[in-house]
C-alpha positions as CSV (number, residue, x, y, z in Angstrom):
1,M,-22.3,-9.2,-4.2
2,S,-21.8,-6.6,-6.9
3,R,-18.6,-6.1,-8.9
4,Q,-18.0,-2.9,-7.0
5,A,-18.5,-4.6,-3.6
6,H,-16.0,-7.2,-4.6
7,G,-13.6,-4.4,-5.4
8,Y,-14.1,-2.9,-1.9
9,F,-13.4,-6.2,-0.2
10,Y,-10.2,-6.8,-2.2
11,L,-8.9,-3.2,-1.6
12,A,-9.6,-3.5,2.2
13,L,-7.5,-6.7,2.4
14,A,-4.8,-5.2,0.3
15,M,-4.5,-2.2,2.6
16,L,-4.3,-4.4,5.7
17,T,-1.2,-5.9,4.2
18,V,0.2,-2.4,3.4
19,G,-0.2,-1.6,7.1
20,S,1.8,-4.7,8.1
21,T,4.7,-3.5,6.0
22,V,5.4,-0.9,8.7
23,I,6.1,-3.6,11.3
24,A,8.0,-5.8,8.8
25,S,10.1,-2.8,7.7
26,K,10.9,-1.9,11.3
27,L,12.4,-5.4,11.8
28,I,14.2,-5.2,8.5
29,A,15.7,-1.8,9.3
30,S,17.6,-3.3,12.3
31,G,19.3,-6.0,10.3
32,L,19.4,-5.3,6.5
33,P,20.2,-2.3,4.3
34,P,17.2,-1.0,2.4
35,F,18.1,-1.8,-1.2
36,S,19.4,-5.3,-0.3
37,A,16.2,-6.0,1.5
38,T,14.1,-4.7,-1.4
39,A,16.1,-6.8,-3.9
40,L,15.7,-9.9,-1.7
41,R,12.0,-9.2,-1.4
42,F,11.4,-9.2,-5.2
43,A,13.9,-12.1,-5.7
44,L,11.6,-14.2,-3.6
45,A,8.3,-13.0,-4.9
46,F,9.1,-12.9,-8.7
47,P,9.5,-16.6,-9.3
48,I,6.4,-17.4,-7.3
49,L,4.4,-15.0,-9.4
50,L,5.9,-16.5,-12.6
51,V,4.9,-20.0,-11.6
52,A,1.4,-18.7,-10.8
53,M,1.1,-17.2,-14.2
54,R,2.2,-20.5,-15.9
55,V,-0.2,-22.6,-13.8
56,T,-3.2,-20.3,-14.4
57,G,-2.4,-19.7,-18.1
58,V,-2.3,-15.9,-17.7
59,R,-0.3,-14.2,-20.4
60,L,1.0,-10.7,-20.9
61,P,-0.9,-8.5,-23.5
62,K,0.9,-6.5,-26.1
63,L,2.1,-3.3,-24.4
64,S,2.7,0.1,-26.0
65,K,5.8,2.1,-25.2
66,K,3.8,4.4,-23.1
67,D,2.4,1.5,-21.0
68,C,5.9,0.1,-20.6
69,L,7.1,3.5,-19.3
70,I,4.2,3.7,-16.9
71,L,4.9,0.3,-15.5
72,V,8.6,1.1,-15.0
73,I,7.6,4.3,-13.1
74,Q,5.1,2.4,-11.0
75,A,7.7,-0.2,-10.1
76,G,10.4,2.3,-9.5
77,A,8.3,4.6,-7.4
78,G,5.8,2.3,-5.6
79,S,7.7,-1.0,-5.4
80,V,11.3,0.1,-4.8
81,G,10.8,3.7,-3.7
82,Y,8.2,2.9,-1.1
83,T,10.1,0.0,0.4
84,T,13.5,1.6,0.6
85,L,12.2,4.9,1.9
86,L,10.1,3.2,4.5
87,I,13.0,1.0,5.7
88,S,15.3,4.0,5.8
89,G,12.9,6.1,7.7
90,L,12.2,3.5,10.3
91,R,15.9,3.5,11.2
92,L,15.3,7.0,12.4
93,T,11.8,7.0,13.8
94,S,9.3,4.7,15.5
95,A,6.9,2.3,14.0
96,A,4.0,4.2,15.6
97,G,5.3,7.4,14.1
98,A,5.5,5.7,10.7
99,G,2.0,4.4,11.0
100,V,0.7,7.8,11.7
101,I,2.5,9.3,8.7
102,I,1.1,6.5,6.5
103,G,-2.3,7.8,7.5
104,T,-1.8,10.7,5.1
105,L,-2.0,8.3,2.2
106,P,-5.8,8.7,1.7
107,V,-5.3,12.5,1.3
108,V,-2.3,12.1,-1.0
109,S,-3.8,9.4,-3.1
110,A,-7.1,11.3,-3.5
111,A,-5.3,14.4,-4.5
112,I,-3.3,12.5,-7.1
113,S,-6.5,10.9,-8.4
114,I,-8.3,14.1,-8.8
115,L,-5.4,16.1,-10.2
116,L,-3.9,13.5,-12.5
117,L,-7.0,11.4,-13.5
118,G,-9.5,14.3,-13.7
119,E,-12.1,12.4,-11.6
120,R,-15.0,14.2,-10.1
121,P,-16.0,12.3,-6.9
122,K,-19.7,12.2,-5.9
123,P,-20.8,14.1,-2.8
124,A,-21.4,10.8,-0.9
125,L,-17.8,9.7,-1.7
126,L,-16.4,13.1,-0.5
127,V,-18.2,12.6,2.8
128,A,-16.6,9.2,3.2
129,V,-13.2,10.6,2.3
130,A,-13.7,13.3,4.9
131,L,-14.7,10.8,7.5
132,A,-11.7,8.7,6.8
133,T,-9.4,11.7,6.9
134,A,-10.9,12.7,10.3
135,G,-10.0,9.3,11.6
136,V,-6.4,9.7,10.2
137,F,-6.0,13.1,11.9
138,S,-7.4,11.7,15.2
139,I,-4.5,9.2,15.1
140,A,-2.0,11.8,13.9
141,F,-2.7,14.2,16.7
142,S,-2.6,11.6,19.5
143,P,-0.1,12.5,22.2
144,D,1.3,9.0,22.0
145,A,2.1,9.6,18.3
146,S,4.7,12.3,18.8
147,G,8.4,11.5,18.7
148,G,10.9,10.4,16.0
149,S,13.3,12.5,14.0
150,F,12.3,15.0,11.4
151,S,14.5,13.3,8.7
152,G,13.0,9.9,9.5
153,N,9.4,11.3,9.3
154,A,10.3,13.0,6.1
155,L,11.5,9.8,4.5
156,I,8.3,8.0,5.6
157,F,6.2,10.8,4.0
158,C,8.2,10.5,0.7
159,A,7.4,6.7,0.9
160,V,3.7,7.7,1.1
161,V,3.9,9.8,-2.0
162,C,5.5,6.9,-3.8
163,E,2.8,4.6,-2.7
164,G,0.1,7.1,-3.9
165,L,1.7,7.1,-7.3
166,F,2.0,3.3,-7.4
167,I,-1.7,3.0,-6.6
168,L,-3.1,5.5,-9.1
169,L,-0.8,5.3,-12.1
170,N,-2.6,2.1,-12.9
171,K,-5.5,4.1,-14.3
172,R,-3.3,5.6,-17.0
173,L,-2.5,2.2,-18.6
174,R,-4.2,1.7,-22.0
175,A,-3.8,-2.0,-22.1
176,V,-5.9,-4.3,-19.9
177,I,-3.3,-6.3,-17.9
178,P,-4.6,-9.2,-15.8
179,P,-3.8,-8.6,-12.0
180,L,-1.5,-11.6,-11.8
181,A,0.5,-10.5,-14.9
182,Q,0.8,-6.9,-13.6
183,S,1.9,-8.1,-10.2
184,T,4.6,-10.2,-11.9
185,L,5.8,-7.3,-13.9
186,M,6.0,-5.1,-10.8
187,A,8.1,-7.7,-9.0
188,G,10.4,-8.3,-12.0
189,I,11.0,-4.6,-12.8
190,G,11.4,-3.9,-9.1
191,L,14.1,-6.5,-8.8
192,V,16.0,-5.1,-11.7
193,V,15.7,-1.5,-10.3
194,A,16.8,-2.5,-6.8
195,I,19.6,-5.0,-7.5
196,I,22.1,-2.5,-8.9
197,P,22.2,-0.2,-5.8
198,A,22.0,-3.3,-3.6
199,V,25.3,-4.5,-5.1
200,F,27.1,-1.3,-4.1
201,E,25.3,-1.3,-0.7
202,A,26.4,-4.9,0.3
203,P,30.1,-4.3,1.1
204,V,29.2,-1.7,3.7
205,A,26.2,-3.5,5.1
206,P,26.0,-4.2,8.9
207,G,25.5,-7.7,10.3
208,I,22.4,-9.5,9.1
209,S,19.8,-10.5,11.7
210,A,17.5,-13.5,11.5
211,S,14.4,-11.4,12.4
212,A,15.2,-9.1,9.4
213,V,15.4,-12.1,7.0
214,V,12.1,-13.5,8.3
215,A,10.5,-10.1,7.9
216,V,11.7,-9.9,4.3
217,V,10.3,-13.3,3.6
218,Y,6.9,-12.2,5.0
219,Y,7.1,-9.0,3.0
220,A,7.8,-11.0,-0.2
221,L,5.0,-13.5,0.3
222,V,2.1,-11.5,1.9
223,P,2.2,-7.8,1.0
224,T,4.1,-8.3,-2.3
225,V,2.4,-11.4,-3.8
226,G,-0.9,-11.3,-2.0
227,G,-1.2,-7.5,-1.7
228,F,-0.4,-6.9,-5.4
229,L,-3.0,-9.4,-6.5
230,L,-5.7,-8.0,-4.1
231,W,-5.0,-4.4,-5.0
232,Y,-5.1,-4.8,-8.8
233,A,-8.2,-7.0,-8.6
234,G,-9.9,-4.3,-6.5
235,A,-8.7,-1.3,-8.4
236,A,-10.1,-2.8,-11.7
237,R,-13.6,-2.7,-10.2
238,V,-13.7,0.9,-8.7
239,S,-12.7,4.5,-9.5
240,G,-9.3,5.9,-8.5
241,T,-10.9,8.1,-5.8
242,E,-12.8,5.2,-4.3
243,A,-9.6,3.2,-4.2
244,A,-7.9,6.2,-2.5
245,L,-10.5,6.0,0.3
246,F,-9.4,2.4,1.2
247,T,-5.9,3.5,1.8
248,A,-7.2,4.8,5.2
249,L,-7.2,1.2,6.4
250,A,-3.4,1.1,6.2
251,P,-2.8,3.2,9.4
252,V,-5.5,1.2,11.2
253,S,-3.6,-2.0,10.4
254,A,-0.3,-0.4,11.4
255,V,-1.6,0.8,14.8
256,M,-3.2,-2.5,15.6
257,L,-0.1,-4.5,14.6
258,A,2.2,-2.1,16.5
259,F,0.1,-2.9,19.6
260,L,-0.1,-6.6,19.1
261,I,3.4,-7.3,17.9
262,L,5.6,-4.5,19.2
263,G,3.6,-3.8,22.4
264,E,3.0,-0.1,21.7
265,P,0.1,1.5,23.6
266,V,-3.1,2.4,21.8
267,G,-4.9,5.5,23.3
268,L,-8.4,7.0,22.9
269,N,-7.2,9.1,19.9
270,Q,-6.2,5.9,18.0
271,I,-9.4,4.2,18.9
272,A,-11.5,7.2,17.7
273,G,-9.5,7.3,14.5
274,I,-10.0,3.6,13.8
275,A,-13.7,4.0,14.4
276,C,-14.0,6.9,11.9
277,V,-12.0,5.0,9.3
278,L,-14.2,1.9,9.6
279,A,-17.4,4.0,9.6
280,A,-16.3,5.6,6.3
281,V,-15.6,2.2,4.7
282,L,-18.8,0.7,6.0
283,G,-20.9,3.7,4.9
284,L,-19.4,3.5,1.4
285,A,-20.3,-0.2,1.3
286,L,-23.9,0.4,2.5
287,A,-24.3,3.2,0.0
288,D,-23.3,0.7,-2.7
289,S,-25.8,-1.8,-1.4
290,R,-28.7,0.7,-1.5
291,V,-27.8,1.6,-5.0
292,A,-27.8,-2.0,-6.0
293,L,-31.2,-2.6,-4.4
294,K,-32.7,0.4,-6.2
295,I,-31.4,-0.8,-9.6
296,S,-32.7,-4.3,-9.1
297,G,-36.0,-3.2,-7.6
298,G,-35.4,-5.1,-4.4
299,R,-37.3,-4.4,-1.1
């Protein structure tokens, strides 16, 4: 398997964990305030990542002031911004609605990649992006996807923008930071950013539920620790636009988990959307395989 194919695999797994954050955040929203939940998330994840760095011998490279600023923006926007906005939005809208809105992430991420990174995607990649976008719109225009408040949906979309920045700002870093080290930095900076508003939020917080705490623990261990490592390992092997394509898997994961965990119905529109998204990813992987065969002279 080529380096690029490995990147595709890692990115797909990372986006599956991103989709699961919708379900976790819905549970968190009913029993914890957003900044407190976010601070707890990183308080759990940060020491685990530090231990992993020590065990594996991974060290931080020397960072310039510009790189440090980019990392702070990444953590503030993607780590803290995405989580708090998603939890806040899910207090006002449904998990199904949030999953649909997260489906705009491929378009938002691709736009950021092209505008900020100056990348020129190949025609085959544009076709795959279009196919994934068609799948997202199929889910978005499902009759079952309607509902929820405008303010809640707006907060979810703002979370999507934050996630898009989080994903693609990594390409602006000059220093080569190992995925584990970068994941640790994101968790540590995210904890510092979230803990101050969490202190002011705590006195007016409602009662804490057990399901919300369990959801935060899951969020800390799976999407935060596992998702960070998978995403950075994958993003290091592909272009920003290719990485943007894989964000289409997030709504697929959200819709499936909403059905399995929350018991929400899945209609024909959702099934068609999932088929388009999977076809896009499979087509991209097959195209990579054909290129690899031509280069190696294989049959």
